[in-house]
C-alpha atoms as one frame of an Amber mdcrd trajectory, in Angstrom:
protein
 212.723 117.187 102.794 211.368 114.041 103.678 208.652 112.972 100.512 206.019
 110.961 101.691 205.609 107.531  99.966 202.892 106.055  98.914 202.443 102.508
  99.051 201.427 101.221  95.346 200.552  97.362  96.730 197.484  98.244  98.461
 194.601  99.565  96.833 194.100 103.529  97.095 191.943 104.344 100.155 188.187
 104.485  99.266 187.799 107.894 101.380 189.718 110.862  99.818 192.154 113.057
 102.053 190.595 115.775 103.578 192.175 118.040 101.162 190.780 116.429  98.284
 188.447 118.221  96.157 185.259 115.993  95.616 183.102 115.999  92.385 183.206
 114.964  89.156 182.943 110.409  88.239 186.123 108.582  90.106 188.291 107.434
  87.573 188.069 103.428  87.018 190.282 100.995  88.661 193.773  99.906  87.161
 194.899  96.420  88.685 198.467  97.509  87.497 198.420 100.401  89.938 196.354
 103.405  91.506 194.398 105.714  88.618 194.566 109.078  90.077 193.022 112.522
  88.422 194.657 115.675  88.690 193.116 117.353  91.697 193.911 114.172  93.745
 197.388 113.728  92.535 197.367 117.777  94.057 195.803 116.800  97.332 198.501
 114.238  97.754 201.591 116.032  96.892 199.822 119.135  99.448 199.734 116.223
 102.329 203.152 114.808 101.197 204.349 118.138 102.096 202.237 118.804 105.207
 203.239 115.291 106.540 207.266 116.042 105.550 207.340 119.082 107.026 206.284
 120.763 110.185 203.462 123.651 110.373 206.082 126.032 112.237 209.291 125.787
 111.674 212.793 128.105 111.946 214.273 128.570 109.035 217.966 130.091 108.811
 219.172 132.018 105.316 220.068 134.911 103.794 218.125 137.921 102.989 218.758
 138.025  99.182 216.145 140.935  98.219 213.446 142.659 100.060 210.352 143.581
  98.128 207.969 145.713  99.615 204.160 145.071  99.074 200.811 146.194  99.514
 198.884 147.232 102.776 202.775 147.386 104.963 203.983 143.904 104.043 206.845
 142.827 102.116 208.557 139.162 100.192 211.739 138.132 101.386 214.057 136.196
  98.947 215.934 133.771 101.087 218.975 131.791  99.927 220.934 128.986 101.396
 223.585 131.286 104.114 226.461 128.975 103.525 228.542 127.500 100.530 230.245
 129.298  97.261 228.992 132.730  97.198 227.413 133.007  93.758 226.903 129.374
  93.009 223.780 127.714  92.149 221.613 127.475  94.679 218.206 127.110  95.400
 215.950 130.097  96.930 212.998 130.512  98.672 210.209 133.306  99.049 208.698
 134.485 102.836 205.868 137.118 103.585 205.924 139.410 106.288 202.448 140.401
 106.859 201.865 144.343 108.779 200.615 142.143 111.351 203.562 140.317 111.932
 206.043 143.262 111.343 204.240 145.042 114.355 204.843 141.715 116.240 208.552
 141.936 115.306 208.873 145.509 116.038 207.108 144.760 119.697 209.032 142.190
 120.242 212.609 143.820 119.140 211.474 146.852 121.283 212.110 148.994 118.900
 210.891 150.428 115.280 211.312 147.958 112.433 212.100 147.844 108.455 211.922
 144.311 107.022 215.192 146.446 104.694 217.105 145.969 107.708 217.333 141.963
 106.622 218.790 142.931 103.497 222.048 140.950 102.736 222.056 139.614 106.428
 222.114 136.110 108.111 218.915 135.588 109.926 216.723 132.892 111.935 213.183
 133.188 110.798 210.080 131.659 112.371 207.890 130.421 109.612 204.258 128.863
 109.281 204.128 126.869 105.979 201.390 127.079 104.031 200.418 124.861 100.941
 198.636 126.861  98.221 196.467 125.559  95.670 198.316 126.965  92.420 201.251
 124.478  93.904 203.779 126.803  95.487 204.750 126.377  99.343 204.393 129.734
 101.368 206.503 130.939 104.183 205.125 133.224 106.287 207.250 134.993 108.929
 205.902 135.364 112.428 209.060 136.153 114.151 212.775 136.970 113.823 215.833
 136.130 116.039 217.526 139.429 117.000 220.925 138.636 116.373 221.023 138.666
 112.461 224.667 139.647 110.974 225.960 140.340 107.515 225.792 137.307 105.551
 228.888 135.448 104.591 227.732 136.316 100.600 228.247 140.105 101.611 231.441
 139.517 103.156 232.897 137.721 100.334 231.336 140.553  98.203 233.187 143.246
 100.319 236.573 141.259 100.664 236.382 141.435  96.444 235.887 145.276  96.401
 238.886 145.569  98.472 240.871 144.036  96.272 239.682 145.743  93.443 240.558
 148.898  95.361 243.932 147.939  95.961 244.502 147.003  92.643 243.499 150.369
  91.673 240.401 148.726  89.029 237.315 149.268  91.092 237.391 153.353  89.487
 239.576 152.340  86.522 237.332 151.948  84.047 234.936 155.775  84.904 238.253
 157.224  84.250 238.320 156.776  81.011 236.658 159.355  78.729 233.517 159.246
  76.598 233.725 157.560  73.053 234.032 160.574  70.969 233.041 159.256  67.552
 231.490 155.385  68.078 232.547 152.966  65.167 232.323 149.752  66.922 230.580
 147.746  69.683 230.741 144.460  71.165 228.026 142.648  73.013 228.777 139.884
  75.537 225.267 138.401  76.180 223.605 134.869  77.033 221.493 133.513  73.552
 218.300 134.804  73.542 218.065 136.574  76.909 217.435 140.211  76.553 219.374
 140.600  73.609 216.614 141.185  71.124 215.742 144.301  73.213 219.089 145.979
  71.080 219.617 143.372  68.376 217.201 145.058  66.027 218.576 148.626  66.343
 222.351 147.331  66.250 221.432 145.390  63.403 219.469 148.218  61.509 222.642
 150.599  62.354 225.088 148.136  61.174 223.543 147.792  57.975 223.879 151.629
  57.373 227.299 151.091  57.558 226.914 153.269  60.544 228.564 151.183  63.399
 230.222 147.619  63.366 228.778 145.014  65.816 230.508 142.236  67.580 228.040
 139.476  68.409 229.767 137.491  71.303 227.669 135.361  73.274 227.888 133.618
  76.478 226.925 132.337  79.653 226.107 134.381  82.545 225.315 132.011  85.283
 226.402 128.267  85.966 229.389 126.386  86.112 232.572 128.210  84.317 230.351
 130.961  83.475 232.904 133.472  84.892 235.564 132.141  83.107 233.477 132.150
  79.857 232.956 135.820  80.673 236.764 136.458  81.060 237.289 135.029  77.803
 234.783 136.856  76.223 236.405 140.108  77.581 239.549 139.559  76.097 238.121
 138.727  72.791 236.534 142.137  72.847 239.633 143.958  73.605 241.795 142.290
  70.868 238.936 143.343  68.497 239.416 147.147  69.842 243.337 147.605  70.284
 244.195 150.524  68.840 240.840 152.203  68.434 239.963 152.126  72.317 238.607
 155.502  72.052 236.161 154.694  69.597 234.250 151.447  70.937 232.258 150.225
  73.763 231.811 146.627  75.175 228.045 146.072  76.180 226.996 143.209  78.903
 223.496 142.959  77.990 220.821 140.010  79.546 216.913 140.403  80.377 215.318
 139.083  83.827 214.582 136.122  84.769 217.618 134.078  85.316 220.665 134.627
  87.604 223.612 136.837  86.475 226.034 135.257  89.333 229.074 135.610  86.909
 228.499 139.358  86.964 229.084 139.289  90.798 232.530 137.307  90.186 235.688
 139.323  91.252 237.820 137.722  87.865 234.964 139.287  85.784 235.256 142.553
  87.849 238.702 142.489  87.402 238.876 141.730  83.717 236.518 144.796  83.129
 238.644 146.996  85.097 241.931 146.496  83.129 240.313 147.034  79.470 241.031
 150.378  77.855 237.613 150.606  76.353 234.608 151.562  77.962 232.422 148.569
  79.323 228.811 149.294  80.088 226.517 146.258  81.861 222.879 146.373  81.254
 220.947 143.546  83.256 217.612 143.803  83.727 215.301 143.045  86.590 218.743
 143.389  88.433 218.399 143.085  92.658 218.838 146.739  94.276 222.446 145.779
  95.304 224.445 146.451  92.177 227.013 143.501  91.339 230.881 143.573  90.877
 230.218 143.917  87.579 228.214 147.383  88.084 230.037 148.669  90.310 233.633
 148.610  88.178 231.861 149.253  84.445 231.984 152.585  82.968 228.170 152.521
  82.854 225.767 150.646  84.906 221.945 150.618  82.845 219.078 148.749  84.574
 217.666 147.390  81.277 218.749 145.894  77.918 216.275 148.938  76.469 219.205
 151.701  78.314 222.033 150.206  76.404 220.188 150.713  73.192 219.620 154.634
  73.860 223.413 154.783  75.292 224.557 153.613  72.044 222.047 156.022  70.088
 222.964 158.806  72.473 226.780 158.181  71.715 226.768 158.424  67.672 224.008
 161.437  68.222 226.803 162.834  70.357 229.239 161.927  67.949 227.471 163.560
  64.991 226.949 166.673  66.936 230.751 166.950  67.192 231.791 166.418  63.813
 229.072 169.189  62.781 230.495 171.507  65.353 233.974 170.510  63.978 232.947
 171.360  60.497 231.428 175.078  61.434 234.470 175.571  63.413 236.880 174.600
  60.445 234.665 176.836  58.137 234.937 179.774  60.702 238.747 179.139  60.814
 238.680 179.292  56.782 236.868 182.175  56.770 239.074 183.997  59.080 242.467
 182.668  57.607 240.917 183.844  54.035 240.455 187.234  55.925 243.599 187.416
  57.161 245.285 186.776  54.179 243.443 189.343  52.451 244.499 191.594  54.536
 247.645 190.931  55.116 248.462 191.249  51.118 246.834 194.826  51.607 249.168
 195.583  54.274 252.270 193.845  52.311 251.104 196.357  49.375 250.942 198.991
  51.060 254.244 198.742  52.936 256.096 198.398  49.467 254.370 201.534  48.315
 255.362 203.197  51.500 259.140 202.092  50.715 259.560 202.889  47.317 258.149
 206.864  48.274 260.566 206.977  51.138 263.345 205.400  48.744 262.223 208.228
  46.207 262.238 210.931  48.851 265.509 210.037  50.457 267.004 209.683  46.336
 265.702 213.125  45.638 267.021 214.634  49.111 270.345 212.937  47.901 270.120
 214.711  44.397 269.303 217.995  46.171 272.233 217.702  48.601 274.486 216.635
  45.556 273.987 219.510  43.580 273.549 222.199  46.269 277.219 220.744  47.640
 278.420 220.620  44.324 277.772 224.311  43.483 279.116 225.167  46.650 282.371
 222.980  46.152 283.107 225.403  42.759 282.241 228.518  43.983 284.980 227.952
  47.347 287.127 226.856  44.262 286.812 229.781  42.153 287.513 231.721  45.110
 290.465 229.821  46.210 291.705 230.465  42.488 291.283 234.151  42.007 294.288
 235.763  42.608 294.282 239.202  44.916 296.155 242.424  42.939 296.140 245.651
  43.357 293.042 247.752  41.550 295.864 250.124  39.826 298.296 247.688  38.769
 297.130 245.280  35.753 296.972 242.064  35.754 299.902 240.160  34.341 297.966
 237.508  33.027 296.389 240.300  30.912 298.124 240.668  27.234 297.106 241.719
  24.107 296.601 238.587  22.451 293.829 238.231  25.377 290.328 236.715  23.719
 287.698 238.939  23.818 284.916 239.187  25.957 281.995 236.711  25.961 279.116
 238.628  24.426 276.685 236.748  25.973 278.022 237.442  29.533 279.120 233.851
  30.402 282.276 232.172  31.636 284.748 230.581  28.636 286.320 227.571  29.442
 290.075 226.900  26.803 292.700 224.917  27.201 296.309 225.665  26.887 296.130
 225.730  23.366 293.035 228.035  23.101 290.616 225.433  22.096 286.732 225.621
  23.829 286.235 223.025  26.140 282.723 221.368  25.548 282.934 218.251  27.774
 284.700 217.258  31.030 286.404 214.489  29.056 288.514 216.942  26.855 289.576
 218.909  30.036 293.420 218.353  30.560 296.315 220.347  31.857 295.952 223.896
  32.557 292.264 225.359  31.341 291.641 229.334  31.125 288.760 230.771  32.079
 287.863 234.085  30.430 285.057 236.143  32.361 282.196 238.446  30.941 284.636
 241.374  31.577 287.445 239.736  29.429 289.807 238.894  32.119 291.020 235.622
  32.438 292.171 232.963  35.128 294.426 229.843  34.487 293.302 227.032  36.614
 293.852 223.177  37.168 291.668 220.851  36.158 288.860 219.605  39.262 288.461
 215.911  39.225 284.477 215.408  39.664 282.868 214.594  42.958 280.349 212.157
  43.694 277.356 213.211  44.942 276.173 209.954  46.661 279.720 210.374  48.842
 278.602 214.296  49.980 276.007 213.502  52.775
C-alpha cells in the first residue's frame, strides 16, 4: 500500500480537504509543524487511503469464512492465497450485497450462493470505501468464474490423508469414555477463555473430587505448534498408567486465531495419545481444524468443556451407585443360596442317615432269618433216620430226664449244661422235650454281615 506523505516544511493549507469536518475553533499555529485535531487527522488518513488505493480494484485472495448477513447479503473473510498455511497473515473483510449477489448470478448464468466461495482462491472486483469509524470496507461487485480450491485447503487435505494413512485420524474416537474421571489436564493460552472453566474445575479440585493440571501454551504464532506438542507429551506422561481415568482439554475462547490446532504435527500428537482429548475453541469458523477432526470430542465453546467434565463425573457417580446396588443384590443372593445350600445339606445328611439305618435293619433281619434257617437245616441234617419199631441206640438207661419246660437242653460230653457259646467244645448232646437225645459237633458262628 502506498502511503501519502505530507510535506511538513510547508504550512498546512488554508482550505481543509473536501472530507474534513468543519466546525469548532481552529488550532493555533505552531512554527515547528502543523497542529491538527482528531477530525483533521482522520480526514487526512482517509485522503491518504483514497490516494494510495484505487477506488475500484481486482483482488486475489482465499476466502477463509462466509458469514450471512441480513437482507440477503454476506461478509467474506479474506486471507492471502499464498504463503505458508496457518502462518501469521493479515486478513480483510469484504461485503456482498443482495444487489451484487443478483448481478453475479446473472454474470455466471446460474443461481449463485456465496457459500460456494468458502475455502476457495478467488479474484474479486471490489469498490473501496473509507468509513468514518476508521475501517476500510470492500464491496464486491463482480467475481471471476474460475475460482478453485485454495492452496491452504489442498495442504489441509494432504494432512488429513497423511493422518488417515497413519491410522491416527480415528484413533481417538475409538477410545472408550472414562469410567471414573480422576484427572484433567488443560492446555490453554493464558487468559483466553480458560476463566470459563477454571472456577468450576478449581471447586472440584478443592473438594477432592478431581486433580487438575494447568498447562498454559500458545495456540498461535511462531513456534506455537511445537509448544502444543510439548504440552501434549507432558500430559501423556502425567496420565501414564491411568489413561482410562483421565481427560485432556484444549481450551481457548474467541478473539484470536488458533492456527496451531490446524498443524499436522499437533493433530498427529493428539492421535497418538491413549488418553481422551477434547478440543473446545470458542468462536471458531465453520471449517473444523485438524485437531477437531482428530480429537475424541470437538466442542464449540470452553463452557461446553466444563459441561463435559461435569457430565463425565455424573456418569461415574451413577456407575458407582449402580455397581453398589448390584453388589448388594449379589450379596443377598449369595446369602440366600448359602442358606438354601445349608438346609439342603442337612436334609441330605438326614436322608443318608435314614437310608443307612434302613439298610442296617434290613441286614439285621436278613442275618436273623438266615441264622434261623441255617440252624434248622443243620438240625435236620443231624437228626438220624431210624425205624420207628427199633429203639434208638443212643438211648440208654442213663438218659437224662426230659425237660419239664419243653425246651431243648445242650450238654457237653461230661453231661454239664452249656450256657454260653464259648464253653461249647467237642461233641455236644441235645436233649429234646420228649427225652430223645442227639449227639452233634460244635457249629461255628456265622457272621450276619456276609450273609447277603
